[in-house]
C-alpha positions in Angstrom: 12.8 25.4 -22.8 8.9 26.0 -22.3 8.1 29.1 -23.4 6.2 31.5 -21.4 3.4 33.7 -22.9 0.5 35.8 -22.3 -1.6 32.3 -22.8 -0.1 30.3 -20.3 -2.1 29.5 -16.9 -0.6 29.5 -14.2 -0.7 26.5 -10.7 1.2 27.3 -8.1 2.3 26.4 -4.4 1.9 28.6 -1.4 3.3 28.0 2.2 6.1 29.6 4.4 8.8 28.9 3.9 8.1 27.4 0.0 11.8 27.1 -1.0 12.7 23.4 -0.3 9.0 22.1 -2.0 9.6 19.6 -4.4 6.3 20.6 -6.2 7.5 22.2 -8.8 10.1 19.8 -10.3 7.6 17.3 -10.6 4.9 18.8 -11.5 6.7 21.1 -14.2 8.4 17.9 -15.4 4.5 16.2 -16.3 3.5 19.6 -17.8 6.4 19.8 -20.2 6.1 15.8 -20.9 2.5 16.4 -22.1 3.8 19.9 -24.0 0.4 22.2 -22.3 0.8 25.6 -22.0 1.0 25.7 -18.0 3.3 26.6 -15.5 3.4 25.7 -11.7 5.6 28.3 -9.7 5.6 28.6 -6.1 4.5 31.7 -4.3 6.1 32.4 -0.7 3.3 33.5 1.4 3.2 35.3 5.0 0.6 33.9 7.7 -2.1 36.4 7.5 -1.7 37.1 4.1 -4.3 34.7 2.8 -7.3 36.0 1.7 -4.8 38.8 0.0 -3.0 35.9 -1.9 -6.5 34.1 -2.7 -7.6 37.3 -4.0 -4.7 38.4 -6.4 -5.5 34.6 -7.2 -8.9 35.4 -8.5 -7.3 38.4 -10.5 -5.5 36.6 -12.3 -7.4 33.7 -13.1 -4.7 31.2 -11.7 -5.8 27.4 -11.7 -5.1 25.8 -8.6 -2.6 25.5 -6.0 -0.9 23.2 -3.5 -0.6 24.2 0.0 1.6 23.2 2.4 3.2 24.6 6.2 1.7 26.4 7.7 -1.9 27.0 5.4 -3.4 23.7 5.3 -5.5 24.4 8.4 -5.9 28.1 7.9 -7.1 28.2 4.2 -10.5 26.2 5.1 -12.8 28.8 6.2 -11.8 30.9 2.9 -12.6 28.2 0.4 -16.3 27.5 -0.7 -16.4 23.5 -0.4 -13.7 20.7 0.9 -13.9 17.3 0.1 -14.6 14.6 3.0 -11.1 13.6 3.1 -10.0 17.3 3.9 -13.0 17.2 6.4 -11.7 14.1 7.8 -7.9 15.2 7.8 -8.7 18.8 9.1 -6.6 20.1 6.2 -6.3 20.9 2.8 -3.5 20.7 0.9 -5.1 20.7 -2.8 -7.3 24.0 -4.2 -9.0 24.2 -7.4 -11.6 27.1 -9.3 -15.2 26.1 -9.7 -18.1 27.6 -10.9 -19.1 28.8 -7.2 -15.4 29.5 -6.1 -12.8 28.0 -4.3 -12.9 24.3 -3.7 -9.6 22.3 -1.5 -9.5 18.7 -1.0 -6.6 16.3 0.1 -4.5 14.1 -2.0 -2.6 12.8 1.2 -4.5 9.9 2.3 -5.3 9.0 -1.7 -0.9 9.4 -2.1 -0.5 7.5 0.9 -2.8 4.6 -0.4 -2.2 4.1 -4.1 1.0 1.7 -4.0 -1.3 -0.1 -1.0 -4.0 -0.5 -3.7 -1.4 -2.2 -6.4 -0.8 -5.2 -4.2 -3.4 -7.9 -3.8 -4.8 -7.9 0.0 -8.0 -8.0 1.7 -7.5 -4.9 3.2 -10.3 -5.4 5.5 -8.6 -8.3 7.5 -5.5 -6.1 7.7 -3.8 -5.0 10.9 -2.2 -1.9 10.6 -0.4 -0.3 13.3 0.6 3.5 12.9 3.8 5.2 14.4 2.7 8.6 15.5 -0.3 10.7 15.9 0.4 14.2 14.3 -0.8 15.6 11.1 0.7 13.2 8.8 -1.5 9.9 10.7 -4.4 11.5 10.2 -3.9 11.2 6.4 -3.2 7.8 7.1 -6.0 7.2 9.0 -8.0 8.8 6.1 -6.9 6.9 3.6 -6.8 3.4 6.0 -10.0 3.7 6.2 -11.3 4.6 2.6 -9.4 1.4 1.9 -11.7 -0.5 4.1 -9.3 -1.1 7.0 -11.6 -2.5 9.9 -9.2 -1.5 12.7 -6.5 1.1 12.9 -3.8 1.0 16.2 -2.3 4.2 16.7 1.2 4.6 19.0 2.2 7.6 20.5 4.4 8.6 23.6 2.3 11.2 25.0 -0.8 9.7 26.5 -2.3 13.7 26.8 -1.7 14.3 23.2 -2.7 10.6 22.0 -6.2 11.5 24.3 -6.4 15.0 22.1 -6.1 13.4 18.9 -8.6 10.3 19.4 -11.0 13.6 20.7 -10.0 15.2 17.4 -12.3 12.5 15.2 -15.5 12.9 17.0 -17.0 14.3 13.9 -16.5 10.9 12.5 -17.9 8.0 14.7 -16.9 5.7 11.4 -13.3 6.5 12.2 -13.4 6.8 15.9 -15.2 3.1 15.8 -12.1 1.7 13.7 -9.2 3.7 16.0 -7.1 1.7 19.1 -4.9 3.8 21.0 -1.8 2.4 22.5 1.2 3.7 24.3 4.5 3.6 22.4 5.6 1.0 25.5 3.0 -1.7 23.9 5.1 -1.4 20.9 6.1 -5.3 21.6 2.8 -7.0 21.6 1.9 -4.7 18.2 4.3 -5.4 15.5 4.1 -9.0 15.8 0.7 -9.0 14.7 1.1 -6.3 12.3 0.9 -6.7 8.8 1.1 -2.5 8.1 3.5 -0.8 10.1 3.4 2.5 9.1 5.9 5.4 10.5 4.7 9.0 10.2 7.4 10.2 12.4 10.1 12.5 11.6 12.7 10.3 13.5 14.9 9.1 10.9 14.6 12.0 8.5 18.1 13.7 7.1 20.6 14.3 8.7 19.6 11.7 11.1 19.9 8.9 9.0 21.3 6.3 11.4 18.3 6.3 13.9 14.8 4.4 13.5 11.8 4.9 15.4 11.5 1.5 16.4 14.8 -0.3 17.7 16.4 -3.2 15.9 15.1 -5.6 18.7 11.4 -5.0 18.1 12.0 -4.6 14.0 12.9 -8.0 14.3 9.7 -9.3 15.6 7.9 -7.8 12.3 6.1 -10.3 10.1 8.1 -11.5 7.1 5.2 -10.5 4.9 4.8 -8.0 6.5 4.6 -4.2 4.8 6.7 -1.8 6.2 5.9 1.8 5.3 7.9 4.8 6.0 6.5 8.5 4.9 10.4 9.8 4.8 11.8 10.1 1.5 14.9 11.2 2.7 17.7 9.1 3.1 16.3 6.3 0.6 15.9 3.9 1.9 15.3 4.9 5.7 17.0 3.1 8.7 13.4 2.0 9.8 13.2 0.4 6.3 16.4 -1.1 5.8 16.1 -3.1 9.4 12.2 -4.4 8.2 13.5 -5.5 5.0 16.2 -7.8 6.3 13.0 -9.4 8.2 12.0 -9.9 5.1 9.0 -7.0 5.0 7.7 -5.5 1.5 9.4 -0.9 2.4 7.3 1.1 0.6 9.5 4.7 1.4 7.9 8.5 1.2 9.3 9.1 -2.1 6.0 7.2 -3.6 3.6 9.0 -1.9 5.0 12.6 -2.5 4.9 11.8 -5.9 0.8 9.8 -6.1 -0.5 12.8 -3.8 0.5 15.3 -6.6 -0.4 13.2 -9.5 -3.9 13.0 -7.7 -3.8 17.5 -7.7 -2.3 17.6 -11.1 -5.2 15.7 -12.6 -7.7 17.6 -10.6 -6.1 20.5 -11.9 -5.5 19.4 -15.8 -8.9 17.1 -15.7 -6.8 14.3 -17.8 -4.3 11.6 -17.2 -0.2 12.9 -16.1 2.5 10.7 -16.9 3.9 8.8 -13.6 6.7 7.9 -14.7 7.9 11.6 -15.4 6.7 12.8 -12.8 8.7 10.4 -10.2 12.3 10.1 -12.2 12.2 13.8 -12.0 12.4 13.7 -8.3 14.6 10.8 -7.9 16.8 12.7 -10.2 16.6 15.7 -8.3 17.7 13.8 -5.2 20.4 11.8 -6.8 18.4 8.7 -6.2 
């Protein structure tokens, strides 16, 4: 068991609620494996208390922290600097101390593309189709833009929300030039052309394990060598991925994105490589996968 002393350096995660977070499991597993004198602690923080908690973090010299709902946007005005990815996504999930103050980034985009980068594909000639137009879709779009995709198709059910979603990218002409917005009814023509089909919706998440955001008859139109990527990690695999695999598609589940975004954050804080397998295996063991 790790010994906590007066020299132990602090990392953490803030959110409300934060009890469900899996971040302490994988980060503390990595820290223990590296035999470093750090500890990663969950901090429940209510809305309106961000400035107070940041002052507290300054007072006891916390090294860095993760951010989950509902603080990913509210933290931005309190930071000295944010990365381009955080600016594009409109949210911060990782913060660290610098000489000039707190700096923030969003590692979700990096976490999303990590398993894709391991594949031998020409991403400039890839046609990605994203299901959903919420916060998770923003990270996917930022990641696919960084990967070099030349067009990104977004599919949603509410025309008004789709229009607002597109307009929310107006600060980045690079991204707006890539985005193609579609109503859900167009899926039947989009899926046959998709090289990468990404589910960013909560449909299929436990306990609703027998549902899929796309009906089986449409998934059957997927190319055999296409990639089906579900940001959900429980159940594992989701119904969506099971149906896609039955068509010969390559399946990627949300656990890998969770692990990879955590790796990116921990490497920022520790300034050294971290044990990927240890982090992944700690979550699999905890989730019983």
